[in-house]
N, C-alpha and C positions, 0 to 999 in steps of 0.2 A: 491162568491159575484160577481155580474156583474158590469163592469164600463161602463159608456157612455161618449163620448166626443161630446158635441153639440157646434156648432160654426155657425155664419152667413156667415163668409167670411174667406178664407185662402189667405194670401198673399205670393208672392214670397220673398226670403231673401231680395232682393234690394228694396222691396216695388214698383216694377215697374208694378206689375200686380197681378191678382188674379187667383186661380186655382179652377176650377170648378170640383166638384166631383159627381154631381147629375148623377145616374144611369150609372155609369162608367162600370159595369158588365153585365148590361142588354144585352141579345143577344149574349153573348159569347159562342163559341162553339169551339170544337176541331179543325175546320178548320180556326177559326179565331186566334188561338193561335200561337206564333212564333215558329220556328224550335227549337228543342231542348227541348221543354216543355214535361213534363210527362203527357201523356194521361190516362193511367190506370196502376194499380199495383195489380197483383194477387199473392198469396201465397199458398202454401201447405206444411203443417207442419206434420211430423210423429214422434212420440215419441219413436217407437220401433227401435231395431237394425235390420240390414241386415247382414247376413253371407253367405259366399260362399267358396267353395273349387274348383269351376270351374276354373281349371288351363288354364290361356290365352284365355279363351272363355267368352266374355261379356254376361251376363244374366241380364234380368231386375231386378231392386230392387223393382219394384211395385209403384214407385213414379214417377207421371208425372202431367203436368198441361197444360191445352189448354188455348190459347189466340186468339182473333180475332182482328187482326190489323184494325185500321180505314182507313188505306190508304196503297197502295203498297209501299209508300216511307218511312213507319215507320221503325223504328229500334227496336229490342227488347233485351233489357239488361237483361241477365240471370245471376242469382247468386244462387249458390248451396253451402250449408254449412252442416257440421255435427259436432257432439260434439266432436267425437274423433275417432280414428281408433285403432282396436286391432289386432295384428297379434300373433299367437299361436306357431310359430316355426321361427328359424333364417333363414334368406334370403328368407323370402317371402315378398311379396308386395300386395297392393290393387291399383288397376287401375280404374279409374272413368271416364265415358264418359257421357256427356249430349248430347242427340241426338234430332235432329228435322226430322221427317220423315225417320228414319233410319240412317241419316247422322250425324256424330259426329260434333258438333260445338264447343264443349269445352271439355278439358281433365284434369285431375289431378291425383295424386296418392301419395303413401307413401311406401318406401322400407325400410325393417328393418336391412338390411347389416348383421353384424355377431351378432346381438342381439339375444339371445336364450330365449326361454319362452314366456310368456304372456306379450307382450308389448303394452301398451296403450299411444297414443301421440295425441295432438291435430291434427285435420285435417286441419282447415281453411276454406278458401272460394275458390271456383271456379267461376270466372266471365268472361263474354264476351259479346261483342256487336253483335248481329246477324241481318242480312239483309233478312227476308224471302221473301221480294218482292211479297207479296200477301194480299189480304184483306179478304182472307177466313181463316178459323180457322186453327191454327197451334197447334201441341201437341208436347211439349218437355218433354222427359222421361230419367230418369237417369238409367245408366247401371253400372255394376261392374264386374270385373274380378280378380281372384287370379293370381299372378304372382310370378316368381322366383321359388324356390323348391316347391314341393307339400305341402299344408297345408291349414289351414282355417283362413280366415281373416273376420273381422267384421267392418262395418260402423256403429257406435253407435249414437243412437238418443239423443236429438232431431236432426232430419235432416230436412232441409228445402230448397225448391226451390222457388225462387221469380222471377216473370217476370214483366218487366216494359216496357211499350210502349213508346217510344220516338218519337216525331214528326220529321219526316225528311224534 
């Protein structure tokens, strides 16, 4: 059900004046929005797991997302999450990097300590605010590496990367 509110005049609380609402959003563009406004939101969600035994060498998880900032002063809020992490041996770890053009801009990881066997734990969220200083397309890509003693580690889905352009 849709509701409508119709009125001829809105007054201030004190009754000292009226509030005009006619066409207040007409002509609004990203350039006219205040600093801190969210200009665009993009997301890439993958249901499958990613596993690696590449010890201390980061490899792509195959998950990436491109965004074109509207201004060189824009910031990009990066959020990466996964359902959980599985380690198949004691003293193994999974290390995650989110990279922009090959440079790590956010890092996270999980280490199993002395826990033996198949350990599955919540992964959580990696987030950071990046300043790419460009109005050209930039791609953020998720990389992972196995750490600690040799073994296999998995980043289980759903796993999701979200990019939010914030006006600078």
